TORVO-480997 format. One record per residue (C-alpha): x, y negated, z; residue number from 1. Coordinates in Angstrom, 2 decimals. Example, Ala and Ser with C-alpha at 12.3 -4.5 7.8 and 13.67 -1.06 7.14 Angstrom:
BEGIN
REC      east     north        up   kolza
REC     12.30      4.50      7.80       1
REC     13.67      1.06      7.14       2
This chain:
BEGIN
REC      east     north        up   kolza
REC    142.11    -87.82     69.89       1
REC    141.36    -85.98     73.13       2
REC    137.96    -86.06     74.48       3
REC    137.26    -88.59     77.45       4
REC    135.83    -86.23     80.33       5
REC    134.03    -89.45     81.61       6
REC    132.17    -90.31     78.80       7
REC    131.21    -86.77     78.10       8
REC    129.84    -86.51     81.69       9
REC    127.52    -89.39     80.94      10
REC    126.70    -87.91     77.78      11
REC    125.87    -84.61     79.49      12
REC    124.01    -86.45     82.35      13
REC    122.07    -88.42     79.61      14
REC    120.77    -85.01     78.08      15
REC    120.25    -83.81     81.44      16
REC    118.41    -86.82     82.79      17
REC    115.77    -86.35     80.04      18
REC    114.78    -83.37     82.11      19
REC    114.74    -85.17     85.24      20
REC    111.40    -86.80     84.63      21
REC    109.65    -83.37     84.30      22
REC    111.29    -82.18     87.35      23
REC    109.91    -85.22     89.27      24
REC    106.73    -85.15     87.71      25
REC    106.22    -81.18     88.55      26
REC    107.56    -81.72     91.97      27
REC    105.47    -84.68     92.45      28
REC    102.33    -83.18     91.65      29
REC    103.10    -80.24     93.77      30
REC    103.98    -82.13     96.81      31
REC    101.05    -84.36     96.21      32
REC     98.67    -81.34     95.69      33
REC     99.94    -79.79     98.98      34
REC     99.23    -82.49    101.45      35
REC     96.06    -83.76     99.39      36
REC     94.61    -80.39     99.33      37
REC     95.58    -79.94    103.10      38
REC     94.07    -83.18    104.04      39
REC     90.53    -82.33    102.16      40
REC     90.49    -78.97    103.68      41
REC     91.05    -80.38    107.25      42
REC     88.64    -82.96    107.54      43
REC     86.05    -80.50    109.23      44
REC     88.72    -79.66    112.00      45
REC     89.64    -81.25    115.43      46
REC     88.53    -84.61    117.13      47
REC     90.53    -86.61    119.25      48
REC     88.55    -88.50    122.17      49
REC     91.38    -91.18    122.67      50
REC     92.62    -93.13    119.76      51
REC     90.56    -91.46    117.12      52
REC     87.49    -91.67    119.40      53
REC     88.11    -95.36    119.81      54
REC     88.27    -96.05    116.22      55
REC     85.06    -94.07    115.69      56
REC     83.09    -95.80    118.81      57
REC     83.96    -98.94    117.57      58
REC     82.63    -98.37    113.86      59
REC     79.61    -96.59    115.46      60
REC     78.47   -100.00    117.21      61
REC     80.31   -102.26    115.08      62
REC     77.42   -104.61    114.62      63
REC     76.43   -105.10    118.04      64
REC     79.64   -105.04    120.16      65
REC     81.66   -108.18    119.12      66
REC     84.49   -107.40    121.84      67
REC     87.46   -106.13    119.99      68
REC     91.07   -107.03    119.62      69
REC     90.75   -107.04    115.82      70
REC     88.17   -106.84    113.33      71
REC     88.99   -103.56    112.03      72
REC     85.24   -102.40    112.85      73
REC     83.93   -104.90    110.38      74
REC     85.75   -103.02    107.57      75
REC     85.37    -99.53    108.42      76
REC     82.14    -99.99    110.38      77
REC     79.79   -100.43    107.63      78
REC     81.51    -97.84    105.58      79
REC     80.72    -95.17    108.46      80
REC     77.08    -96.48    108.39      81
REC     76.70    -96.00    104.91      82
REC     78.01    -92.60    105.23      83
REC     75.33    -92.04    107.61      84
REC     77.83    -91.92    110.68      85
REC     79.41    -88.57    109.11      86
REC     83.19    -88.16    110.45      87
REC     84.01    -85.75    107.92      88
REC     82.90    -88.25    105.03      89
REC     84.88    -91.14    106.54      90
REC     87.97    -88.87    106.62      91
REC     87.51    -88.23    102.91      92
REC     86.96    -91.89    102.43      93
REC     90.15    -92.43    104.00      94
REC     92.07    -89.76    101.95      95
REC     90.74    -91.25     98.79      96
REC     91.71    -94.72     99.53      97
REC     95.31    -93.46    100.40      98
REC     95.50    -91.49     97.19      99
REC     94.06    -94.49     95.10     100
REC     96.23    -97.04     96.83     101
REC     99.43    -95.03     96.53     102
REC     98.76    -94.43     92.81     103
REC     97.92    -98.00     91.86     104
REC    101.27    -99.07     93.73     105
REC    103.12    -96.25     91.73     106
REC    101.70    -97.42     88.46     107
REC    102.39   -101.18     89.09     108
REC    105.94   -100.29     90.27     109
REC    106.57    -98.13     87.18     110
REC    105.36   -100.50     84.72     111
REC    107.59   -103.22     86.37     112
REC    110.72   -100.81     86.09     113
REC    110.13   -100.04     82.54     114
REC    110.79   -103.54     81.83     115
REC    114.00   -103.50     83.97     116
REC    114.95   -100.13     82.33     117
REC    114.88   -100.66     78.73     118
REC    117.15    -97.83     78.02     119
REC    114.88    -95.24     80.01     120
REC    113.41    -92.53     77.97     121
REC    110.92    -93.81     75.31     122
REC    108.01    -91.46     76.97     123
REC    105.04    -92.05     79.35     124
REC    106.25    -88.97     81.08     125
REC    108.98    -91.03     82.74     126
REC    106.46    -93.31     84.14     127
REC    104.02    -90.38     85.24     128
REC    107.02    -89.05     86.78     129
REC    107.59    -92.09     89.09     130
REC    103.98    -92.26     89.85     131
REC    103.70    -88.56     90.80     132
REC    106.89    -88.97     93.03     133
REC    105.60    -92.12     94.82     134
REC    102.27    -90.50     95.33     135
REC    104.10    -87.49     96.85     136
REC    105.92    -89.98     99.17     137
REC    102.38    -91.04    100.18     138
REC    101.99    -87.88    102.30     139
REC    103.74    -89.43    105.04     140
REC    100.29    -91.24    105.99     141
REC     99.46    -87.93    107.13     142
REC    102.48    -87.12    109.05     143
REC    101.04    -87.39    112.58     144
REC     98.19    -89.87    112.83     145
REC     94.39    -89.05    113.10     146
REC     92.55    -87.88    110.20     147
REC     89.94    -91.00    110.66     148
REC     91.14    -94.29    109.35     149
REC     92.05    -97.17    111.52     150
REC     93.86   -100.43    111.02     151
REC     97.18    -98.86    110.09     152
REC     95.77    -97.50    107.13     153
REC     94.35   -101.22    106.06     154
REC     97.64   -102.66    106.72     155
REC     99.60    -99.94    104.76     156
REC     97.32   -100.09    101.88     157
REC     96.88   -103.94    101.88     158
REC    100.59   -104.23    101.88     159
REC    101.09   -101.88     99.12     160
REC     98.39   -103.42     97.02     161
REC     99.90   -106.94     97.77     162
REC    103.06   -105.90     96.42     163
REC    101.61   -104.31     93.51     164
REC    100.18   -107.77     92.55     165
REC    103.45   -109.28     92.83     166
REC    104.98   -106.40     90.49     167
REC    101.99   -107.25     87.87     168
REC    103.02   -110.82     88.15     169
REC    106.58   -110.20     87.65     170
REC    105.98   -107.70     84.75     171
REC    103.89   -110.48     82.87     172
REC    106.71   -113.17     83.26     173
REC    109.26   -110.71     82.21     174
REC    107.24   -110.45     79.10     175
REC    107.00   -114.05     78.69     176
REC    103.07   -113.79     79.71     177
REC    100.85   -115.33     82.37     178
REC    100.41   -113.45     85.61     179
REC     96.95   -111.92     85.39     180
REC     94.20   -113.62     87.05     181
REC     92.82   -110.48     88.71     182
REC     96.24   -109.68     90.16     183
REC     96.52   -113.24     91.77     184
REC     92.86   -112.99     93.07     185
REC     93.30   -109.60     94.29     186
REC     96.21   -110.80     96.31     187
REC     93.77   -113.24     98.11     188
REC     91.31   -110.68     98.96     189
REC     93.85   -108.22    100.45     190
REC     95.35   -111.12    102.61     191
REC     91.86   -111.70    104.04     192
REC     91.24   -108.13    104.73     193
REC     94.65   -107.48    106.30     194
REC     94.14   -110.51    108.64     195
REC     90.93   -109.20    109.68     196
REC     92.13   -105.93    110.27     197
REC     95.11   -107.01    112.37     198
REC     96.24   -110.55    113.12     199
REC    100.15   -109.37    113.09     200
REC     99.85   -108.63    109.43     201
REC    100.67   -112.24    108.96     202
REC    104.43   -111.19    109.37     203
REC    104.49   -108.46    106.26     204
REC    102.00   -111.05    104.18     205
REC    104.63   -113.85    104.80     206
REC    107.42   -112.17    103.34     207
REC    104.88   -111.06    100.27     208
REC    103.97   -114.66     99.80     209
REC    107.53   -115.74     99.59     210
REC    108.56   -112.91     97.18     211
REC    105.26   -113.83     94.99     212
REC    106.58   -117.60     94.87     213
REC    109.95   -116.66     93.99     214
REC    108.63   -114.60     91.17     215
REC    105.94   -117.20     90.06     216
REC    108.40   -120.09     90.10     217
REC    110.23   -118.62     87.06     218
REC    107.56   -120.13     84.97     219
REC    107.76   -123.57     86.98     220
REC    105.71   -125.17     89.86     221
REC    102.45   -125.01     87.66     222
REC    102.62   -121.46     87.65     223
REC    103.31   -121.39     91.63     224
REC    100.14   -123.75     92.01     225
REC     98.07   -121.50     89.69     226
REC     98.88   -118.41     91.79     227
REC     98.08   -120.05     94.93     228
REC     94.71   -121.64     93.56     229
REC     93.40   -118.20     92.41     230
REC     94.77   -116.30     95.84     231
REC     92.87   -118.79     97.75     232
REC     89.80   -118.11     95.66     233
REC     90.22   -114.43     96.19     234
REC     90.48   -115.16    100.16     235
REC     87.68   -117.63    100.45     236
REC     85.26   -115.45     98.31     237
REC     86.14   -112.39    100.62     238
REC     85.36   -114.68    103.81     239
REC     82.10   -115.77    102.01     240
REC     81.04   -112.17    101.24     241
REC     81.75   -110.96    104.76     242
REC     79.92   -113.93    106.37     243
REC     76.81   -113.34    104.06     244
REC     76.83   -109.24    104.03     245
REC     78.75   -107.93    106.92     246
REC     78.90   -110.07    109.85     247
REC     78.71   -114.06    110.95     248
REC     82.23   -114.98    111.42     249
REC     80.74   -117.09    114.22     250
REC     79.93   -114.15    115.92     251
REC     82.84   -111.98    115.07     252
REC     85.65   -114.38    115.71     253
REC     84.55   -115.50    119.21     254
REC     84.49   -111.69    120.23     255
REC     87.99   -111.24    118.94     256
REC     89.32   -114.29    120.52     257
REC     87.84   -113.32    124.02     258
REC     89.82   -110.14    123.97     259
REC     92.92   -111.86    122.79     260
REC     92.45   -114.09    125.99     261
REC     92.03   -111.02    128.17     262
REC     95.18   -109.78    127.29     263
REC     97.30   -113.14    127.32     264
REC    100.03   -112.76    129.56     265
REC     99.73   -109.24    129.96     266
REC    100.34   -107.91    126.76     267
REC    103.80   -107.48    124.93     268
REC    105.37   -110.85    123.38     269
REC    106.81   -110.94    119.71     270
REC    110.36   -111.14    121.58     271
REC    109.57   -107.98    123.90     272
REC    108.30   -106.01    120.54     273
REC    111.44   -106.71    118.57     274
REC    113.64   -105.85    121.30     275
REC    111.87   -102.61    121.58     276
REC    111.82   -102.22    118.00     277
REC    115.52   -102.82    117.69     278
REC    116.66   -100.39    120.84     279
REC    114.43    -97.43    119.27     280
REC    115.49    -98.43    116.00     281
REC    119.17    -98.05    116.72     282
REC    118.76    -94.81    118.20     283
REC    117.21    -93.39    115.06     284
REC    120.14    -94.71    113.05     285
REC    122.44    -93.36    115.53     286
REC    121.09    -89.98    115.18     287
REC    120.72    -90.12    111.50     288
REC    124.60    -91.04    111.17     289
REC    125.41    -88.32    113.74     290
REC    123.39    -85.50    111.89     291
REC    124.25    -86.81    108.38     292
REC    127.51    -88.83    108.05     293
REC    129.44    -86.33    105.99     294
REC    126.66    -86.81    103.34     295
REC    126.95    -90.60    103.29     296
REC    130.82    -90.45    103.10     297
REC    130.55    -88.22    100.25     298
REC    127.96    -90.36     98.39     299
REC    130.36    -93.10     98.86     300
REC    133.08    -91.35     97.41     301
REC    131.01    -89.69     94.74     302
REC    130.56    -93.21     93.09     303
REC    133.79    -94.58     94.07     304
REC    136.07    -91.70     92.61     305
REC    136.60    -92.09     89.00     306
REC    139.13    -90.65     86.44     307
REC    140.03    -87.76     84.28     308
REC    141.88    -85.86     86.88     309
REC    140.02    -82.52     86.83     310
REC    141.16    -81.60     90.19     311
REC    139.87    -84.62     91.69     312
REC    136.55    -84.43     89.93     313
REC    136.20    -80.71     91.13     314
REC    136.90    -81.73     94.74     315
REC    134.52    -84.42     94.63     316
REC    131.60    -81.93     93.57     317
REC    132.64    -79.43     96.04     318
REC    132.49    -81.93     99.03     319
REC    129.40    -83.32     97.70     320
REC    127.65    -79.87     97.44     321
REC    129.20    -78.75    100.85     322
REC    127.76    -82.04    102.49     323
REC    124.28    -81.68    100.96     324
REC    124.31    -78.12    102.30     325
REC    125.06    -79.31    105.55     326
REC    122.64    -82.21    105.81     327
REC    119.83    -79.46    104.39     328
REC    120.99    -77.30    107.50     329
REC    120.70    -80.12    109.90     330
REC    117.05    -80.75    109.01     331
REC    116.16    -77.42    109.23     332
REC    117.98    -77.07    112.80     333
REC    117.10    -80.23    114.20     334
REC    113.28    -80.14    113.44     335
REC    113.51    -82.61    110.60     336
REC    110.92    -80.79    108.48     337
REC    108.26    -80.54    111.06     338
REC    105.59    -83.13    111.08     339
REC    103.03    -84.12    114.22     340
REC    103.43    -86.32    117.00     341
REC    105.68    -83.90    119.07     342
REC    108.39    -84.30    116.15     343
REC    108.15    -88.14    116.18     344
REC    111.87    -89.24    116.10     345
REC    112.90    -86.08    114.55     346
REC    111.39    -85.91    111.11     347
REC    112.07    -89.69    110.25     348
REC    115.97    -88.87    110.54     349
REC    115.55    -86.65    107.47     350
REC    114.02    -88.91    105.52     351
REC    116.13    -92.24    106.86     352
REC    119.24    -90.14    105.43     353
REC    117.92    -89.63    101.98     354
REC    117.16    -93.68    101.85     355
REC    120.64    -94.24    103.17     356
REC    121.94    -92.10    100.49     357
REC    120.29    -94.28     97.96     358
REC    121.39    -97.28     99.49     359
REC    125.03    -96.47     99.91     360
REC    125.08    -95.21     96.37     361
REC    123.66    -98.55     95.04     362
REC    126.05   -100.48     97.04     363
REC    129.19    -98.87     96.10     364
REC    127.87    -98.98     92.60     365
REC    127.40   -102.64     92.73     366
REC    130.87   -103.18     94.37     367
REC    132.83   -100.87     91.75     368
REC    130.65   -102.49     88.79     369
REC    128.82    -99.49     88.07     370
REC    125.70   -100.94     87.96     371
REC    124.68   -101.92     84.65     372
REC    124.85   -105.79     84.25     373
REC    121.44   -106.97     83.15     374
REC    119.42   -104.56     85.05     375
REC    118.42   -106.69     87.58     376
REC    117.67   -110.52     87.94     377
REC    117.45   -112.56     91.14     378
REC    113.47   -112.09     91.11     379
REC    114.11   -108.33     90.75     380
REC    116.60   -108.37     93.65     381
REC    113.94   -110.00     95.70     382
REC    111.45   -107.39     95.08     383
REC    113.85   -104.55     95.68     384
REC    114.78   -106.37     98.83     385
REC    110.91   -106.47     99.73     386
REC    110.56   -102.94     99.15     387
REC    113.57   -102.20    101.52     388
REC    111.96   -104.12    104.37     389
REC    108.37   -103.29    103.69     390
REC    107.96   -100.01    105.83     391
REC    109.13   -101.81    109.20     392
REC    107.56   -105.17    108.39     393
REC    104.03   -103.59    107.74     394
REC    104.25   -102.11    111.17     395
REC    105.08   -105.21    113.27     396
REC    102.73   -105.42    116.06     397
REC    102.52   -101.59    117.05     398
REC    103.57   -101.09    120.76     399
REC    105.51    -97.91    119.98     400
REC    108.59    -97.36    118.35     401
REC    108.41    -99.15    114.86     402
REC    109.71    -96.21    112.90     403
REC    106.72    -94.27    114.04     404
REC    104.26    -96.36    111.77     405
REC    106.96    -97.56    109.35     406
REC    107.43    -94.33    107.74     407
REC    104.09    -94.21    106.96     408
REC    104.81    -96.77    103.90     409
REC    107.73    -94.14    102.78     410
REC    106.29    -94.80     99.28     411
REC    108.09    -98.10     99.19     412
REC    111.09    -96.54     99.90     413
REC    110.47    -93.66     97.40     414
REC    110.19    -96.40     94.74     415
REC    113.71    -97.76     95.86     416
REC    115.23    -94.25     95.45     417
REC    113.66    -94.25     92.10     418
REC    115.19    -97.54     91.18     419
REC    118.66    -96.44     92.43     420
REC    118.54    -93.43     90.43     421
REC    117.51    -95.10     87.17     422
REC    120.08    -97.98     87.94     423
REC    123.52    -95.97     88.16     424
REC    123.81    -94.79     84.72     425
REC    127.46    -95.97     84.56     426
REC    128.35    -94.00     87.93     427
REC    130.02    -90.45     87.80     428
REC    128.00    -87.47     87.08     429
REC    128.45    -86.35     90.53     430
REC    127.18    -89.45     92.12     431
REC    123.95    -89.41     89.87     432
REC    123.22    -85.79     90.30     433
REC    123.61    -86.27     94.14     434
REC    121.12    -89.01     94.15     435
REC    118.77    -86.96     92.10     436
REC    118.93    -83.96     94.37     437
REC    118.53    -86.09     97.55     438
REC    115.48    -87.60     96.02     439
REC    114.21    -84.24     95.20     440
REC    114.77    -83.08     98.61     441
REC    113.17    -85.98    100.17     442
REC    110.03    -85.22     98.22     443
REC    109.98    -81.48     99.47     444
REC    110.64    -82.77    103.21     445
REC    107.41    -84.98    102.95     446
REC    105.34    -82.13    101.86     447
REC    106.39    -79.97    104.83     448
REC    106.15    -82.95    107.33     449
REC    102.50    -83.69    106.12     450
REC    101.61    -79.82    106.08     451
REC    102.83    -79.78    109.47     452
REC    101.34    -82.88    111.01     453
REC     97.91    -81.71    109.71     454
REC     97.88    -78.13    110.39     455
REC    100.71    -77.10    112.81     456
REC    100.49    -80.30    115.14     457
REC     97.30    -82.02    114.51     458
REC     96.96    -85.49    116.49     459
REC     96.38    -84.69    120.13     460
REC     95.03    -81.10    118.97     461
REC     95.52    -77.45    118.75     462
REC     96.93    -75.99    115.80     463
REC     94.08    -75.65    112.97     464
REC     94.08    -72.09    113.42     465
REC     92.95    -72.41    116.85     466
REC     89.88    -74.82    115.88     467
REC     87.28    -72.11    115.35     468
REC     84.08    -73.08    116.86     469
REC     81.57    -75.84    115.43     470
REC     80.34    -78.20    117.87     471
REC     76.70    -78.65    118.26     472
REC     76.86    -82.40    119.22     473
REC     75.33    -84.54    116.48     474
REC     77.74    -87.33    116.56     475
REC     80.56    -84.93    115.68     476
REC     78.64    -83.25    112.87     477
REC     79.63    -79.82    113.57     478
REC     83.39    -80.35    113.79     479
REC     85.49    -77.26    114.44     480
REC     87.10    -77.34    117.85     481
REC     89.08    -74.71    120.05     482
REC     86.30    -72.56    121.66     483
REC     86.74    -73.83    125.35     484
REC     86.89    -77.43    124.36     485
REC     83.70    -77.17    122.27     486
REC     81.94    -75.48    125.30     487
REC     83.02    -77.99    127.66     488
REC     81.66    -80.87    125.54     489
REC     78.44    -78.94    125.12     490
REC     78.17    -78.49    128.80     491
REC     78.68    -82.14    129.53     492
REC     76.15    -83.25    126.87     493
REC     73.50    -80.78    128.46     494
REC     73.96    -82.06    132.00     495
REC     73.99    -85.50    131.20     496
REC     70.97    -85.50    128.44     497
REC     68.28    -86.77    130.94     498
REC     70.44    -89.73    131.43     499
REC     71.93    -90.31    127.45     500
REC     68.27    -89.82    125.77     501
REC     67.54    -91.95    123.92     502
REC     70.57    -92.60    122.30     503
REC     72.62    -96.00    123.01     504
REC     72.97    -95.64    126.71     505
REC     76.11    -97.72    127.86     506
REC     78.85    -95.87    129.45     507
REC     82.20    -97.10    130.90     508
REC     85.02    -94.26    130.49     509
REC     87.92    -94.91    132.09     510
REC     90.40    -94.25    130.90     511
REC     91.04    -93.53    126.93     512
REC     88.07    -91.49    126.59     513
REC     86.12    -93.38    123.84     514
REC     85.42    -90.12    121.92     515
REC     83.27    -88.69    125.11     516
REC     81.34    -91.99    124.91     517
REC     80.66    -91.07    121.22     518
REC     79.70    -87.63    121.31     519
REC     77.19    -88.28    124.03     520
REC     75.49    -90.65    121.73     521
REC     76.30    -93.69    124.03     522
REC     77.95    -97.11    123.44     523
REC     80.66    -98.86    124.97     524
REC     80.04   -101.44    127.83     525
REC     82.65   -104.18    126.91     526
REC     85.50   -103.08    124.70     527
REC     85.72    -99.59    123.31     528
REC     89.36    -99.50    123.77     529
REC     90.27    -98.76    127.47     530
REC     93.69    -97.78    128.31     531
REC     95.44    -96.90    131.64     532
REC     98.09    -99.92    131.39     533
REC     95.34   -102.50    130.46     534
REC     93.04   -102.18    133.41     535
REC     93.00   -106.10    133.88     536
REC     91.78   -106.17    130.33     537
REC     89.20   -103.61    130.61     538
REC     87.79   -105.39    133.91     539
REC     87.82   -108.51    131.85     540
REC     85.65   -107.01    129.13     541
REC     83.28   -105.86    131.78     542
REC     82.83   -109.20    133.18     543
REC     82.41   -110.90    129.96     544
REC     79.36   -108.35    129.22     545
REC     78.00   -108.88    132.67     546
REC     77.82   -112.80    131.91     547
REC     75.33   -112.35    129.08     548
REC     71.42   -112.58    129.44     549
REC     71.10   -108.86    129.05     550
REC     74.08   -106.52    129.55     551
REC     72.47   -103.66    129.12     552
REC     68.78   -102.77    127.70     553
REC     65.95   -102.41    130.13     554
REC     66.99   -100.53    133.32     555
REC     69.67    -98.70    131.60     556
REC     72.66    -99.75    133.74     557
REC     75.95    -98.32    132.56     558
REC     77.18    -94.67    133.58     559
REC     80.81    -94.57    134.88     560
REC     83.38    -92.06    133.85     561
REC     86.47    -91.77    135.69     562
REC     89.44    -89.36    134.97     563
REC     91.42    -91.37    137.67     564
REC     90.68    -92.70    141.09     565
REC     88.02    -95.55    140.95     566
REC     89.86    -99.01    141.71     567
REC     88.85   -101.86    143.48     568
REC     89.33   -103.89    139.94     569
REC     86.10   -101.75    138.65     570
REC     84.59   -102.44    141.73     571
REC     84.82   -106.21    141.59     572
REC     83.91   -106.40    137.96     573
REC     80.65   -104.33    138.45     574
REC     79.75   -106.77    141.02     575
REC     79.62   -109.63    138.53     576
REC     76.73   -107.53    136.99     577
REC     75.09   -107.21    140.56     578
REC     76.11   -103.76    140.89     579
REC     77.29   -102.43    144.28     580
REC     79.30    -99.40    143.38     581
REC     79.05    -97.67    147.01     582
REC     75.19    -98.11    146.94     583
REC     73.96    -98.17    143.35     584
REC     75.99    -95.16    142.00     585
REC     76.21    -91.56    143.02     586
REC     78.36    -88.60    141.57     587
REC     76.41    -86.34    139.33     588
REC     78.36    -83.27    140.17     589
REC     81.64    -81.93    141.55     590
REC     84.38    -83.08    139.21     591
REC     85.44    -79.43    138.75     592
REC     82.16    -78.62    136.99     593
REC     82.35    -81.87    134.74     594
REC     85.88    -81.38    132.77     595
REC     87.60    -82.81    136.03     596
REC     85.85    -86.15    135.38     597
REC     84.13    -88.38    137.88     598
REC     80.91    -88.81    136.64     599
REC     78.62    -91.60    138.50     600
REC     75.15    -92.40    137.65     601
REC     72.37    -94.70    139.20     602
REC     71.13    -93.59    142.67     603
REC     67.62    -93.88    141.72     604
REC     67.97    -91.93    138.51     605
REC     69.95    -89.16    140.08     606
REC     67.04    -88.91    142.52     607
REC     64.17    -88.77    139.87     608
REC     66.33    -85.89    137.85     609
REC     67.19    -84.08    141.01     610
REC     64.72    -81.07    141.99     611
């Protein structure tokens, strides 16, 4: 009997696939180590006075300034305080949570996948390889955002943790066991924390809850009810702990509602956001197809073409190899391996191409019946579908292109790629090899992107190599900055010490200069967030504070910083505090000597401190 080339290729791949977990484990550990070590070494470098400054300023005054769009300050504020307001330690805390969150998600996913892949190698190395690959994909959380934690971290890690709880429940059900109580309760805890951090998280939470109900329904309505009860217990317990140990909800909620009232009618509507997401998302897809369409075609052909014709098989191998090489060239040529905000819209193309290859391979394998029957059931398809949409859905609410935040959750797509790679064992060898190589290339790309986003193009900062001067400003704790920047901040601090000592002086800094308020040991007057496109919101916040019994302590009325012309809007808002801008304030020095900022101090104080 003549040998069967197709059967022989499957046997060959089965032998080689035993080495695939080793490759993924080594690569995953290498990529993970790259971005983790880079992040750990970078906690003492750079400082962004805009977005990062806003987060840190809101955390610094978390217990005394209730005006905020979300409750994120009640999550990280107490932690920041426990760390003695140390920015470096807070950055390390973020790194630890990112690592632990991705390891937990990877572990949960691989436990579940083991049940769905009973023919997988009978070694723990298989699970460890998947966990390492998913952790490596977590490097995308450091692709371009600030080093300090924000609400995007809470939503991402919360979503991954909630999905992990669903995976633990699904694994138990597959094994004819009851879902663990701790997983159901933890899901409720996560729901409470995510809603507190950002109200728009209800979108991703709704999808996760639906998936959980589908999974639990396999054991009947009683199992669903049991899950709901324990989740509610976790959510309620979290709310009680917040009330008792962190902040009274009767103080926190009115402040959040007030800010949401300020922006009503002026912010993006859900319909506007969806339209913007669709437009920018389609541009990304179009660019991805433009750069990598040969690889997509080859991926489909590699699965669909079967047979014993050696010429056809050889041609398929050559075409697949050539198109993969072309895609690698495109990624190198188009900036697809460089991280940092200047490269947003470029590096996402590279990773989306890898995900689309896995999707195309899976779809064609299903159509041609090369996906082994029984590998998936309706519940597992729901879980895989949830992972498919999770990156974009968890980013809902951002007022930028959704993919800029969505790719932070690349770990969910890495899990999908692993599921695809382990599910196409009936597909031709060339298809399985191509999918494995694309997965490997995607992880290498993550390492490069994360490194670039932290070292070469840090968030609104010069490259790390240019950050060589430690600041002497206590709130910054000796962070290394560019020499000229550090000198300017120090000079500004010396000039204003008579007005900012003791600490806690209110400052209105317009616009997007929360970090300067922080470094001067001052506090916000109104919201910590001040954006040029939301001047009405800022003015409303000032008016809100002015309506309180004691807008400022003693006679320390707010200092005024402007990086743009003073408008009538701010003048009118100050009047609600009984302040006449033209009479009660004077410019402290020419803007050319104060970082091109117009800095106004109370007229009476200026007279006292002027020789």
